[in-house]
C-alpha positions in Angstrom: 114.9 66.3 23.9 115.7 69.5 23.5 119.9 70.5 23.0 120.8 72.2 25.9 121.4 75.3 25.5 121.8 77.6 29.4 124.7 77.2 31.0 125.2 77.6 35.1 128.4 78.0 36.9 129.0 76.3 39.8 132.8 76.7 42.0 134.6 74.0 42.7 138.1 73.2 44.2 140.8 71.7 42.0 140.2 68.6 43.5 136.3 68.4 43.2 136.6 68.8 39.6 139.7 66.1 39.6 137.4 63.9 41.0 133.9 65.3 38.7 136.1 64.7 36.0 137.2 61.4 36.3 134.0 60.1 37.2 132.7 61.4 34.1 135.4 59.6 32.2 134.6 56.3 33.8 131.1 56.8 33.0 132.3 57.7 29.2 130.1 61.2 29.8 130.6 65.0 29.6 131.1 66.6 32.9 127.5 68.2 31.8 126.1 65.3 31.6 127.1 63.6 34.5 126.4 67.5 36.3 123.0 66.9 34.8 122.0 63.3 36.4 123.7 63.7 39.6 121.0 67.1 39.6 117.9 65.4 38.8 118.7 62.0 40.5 118.6 64.7 43.8 115.0 64.4 43.4 114.3 67.8 41.2 111.5 65.9 39.4 109.7 67.6 35.9 107.3 69.0 37.8 109.5 70.2 40.5 111.0 72.5 37.8 107.5 73.6 36.0 106.3 75.2 40.2 109.7 76.8 40.1 109.3 78.3 36.6 106.1 79.1 38.0 107.1 81.5 41.2 109.7 82.6 38.7 107.0 84.1 36.0 105.0 85.6 39.2 107.5 86.9 40.9 109.6 89.2 37.9 108.9 92.4 37.7 106.3 93.2 35.6 105.2 96.9 33.3 102.6 99.0 34.1 99.2 97.8 32.8 98.2 100.6 30.4 94.6 100.4 31.2 95.3 100.2 35.0 97.3 103.4 34.6 95.4 105.2 32.9 92.3 104.4 35.4 94.3 106.0 38.2 94.7 109.2 36.4 91.2 109.8 35.4 89.1 111.7 37.9 86.5 109.3 40.0 83.5 111.5 38.0 83.2 111.9 33.9 80.8 115.8 33.4 78.1 114.5 31.4 79.5 115.7 28.2 82.5 113.3 28.8 80.2 110.3 30.1 77.9 110.1 26.9 75.6 112.8 27.4 74.8 111.2 31.4 73.7 107.5 30.2 71.6 108.6 27.0 72.3 107.0 23.7 70.8 108.3 20.8 67.8 110.5 22.3 67.1 107.5 24.6 67.7 107.1 28.1 68.9 104.2 29.6 65.6 103.6 30.8 63.7 103.1 27.2 62.0 106.4 27.9 
């Protein structure tokens, strides 16, 4: 099992904190372990966690793609001198003449 490394802050009342700590103590586990088990038993499956991760990545802001940026800046048509002599390569046309 991967060692937990991320932190989630949960605000509770002092009475709730005492009740949570007492429950964890009765079970012989840490408050963190109690909270993990409670959340996982609530119905969040690994598939739901994976789906949430995918959604997070899809919704994350992305840096502009360099090729798309260059394409957007380029003129719609290039002069023949920049477009490879209007389709000719090494003295021949594309039709093989």
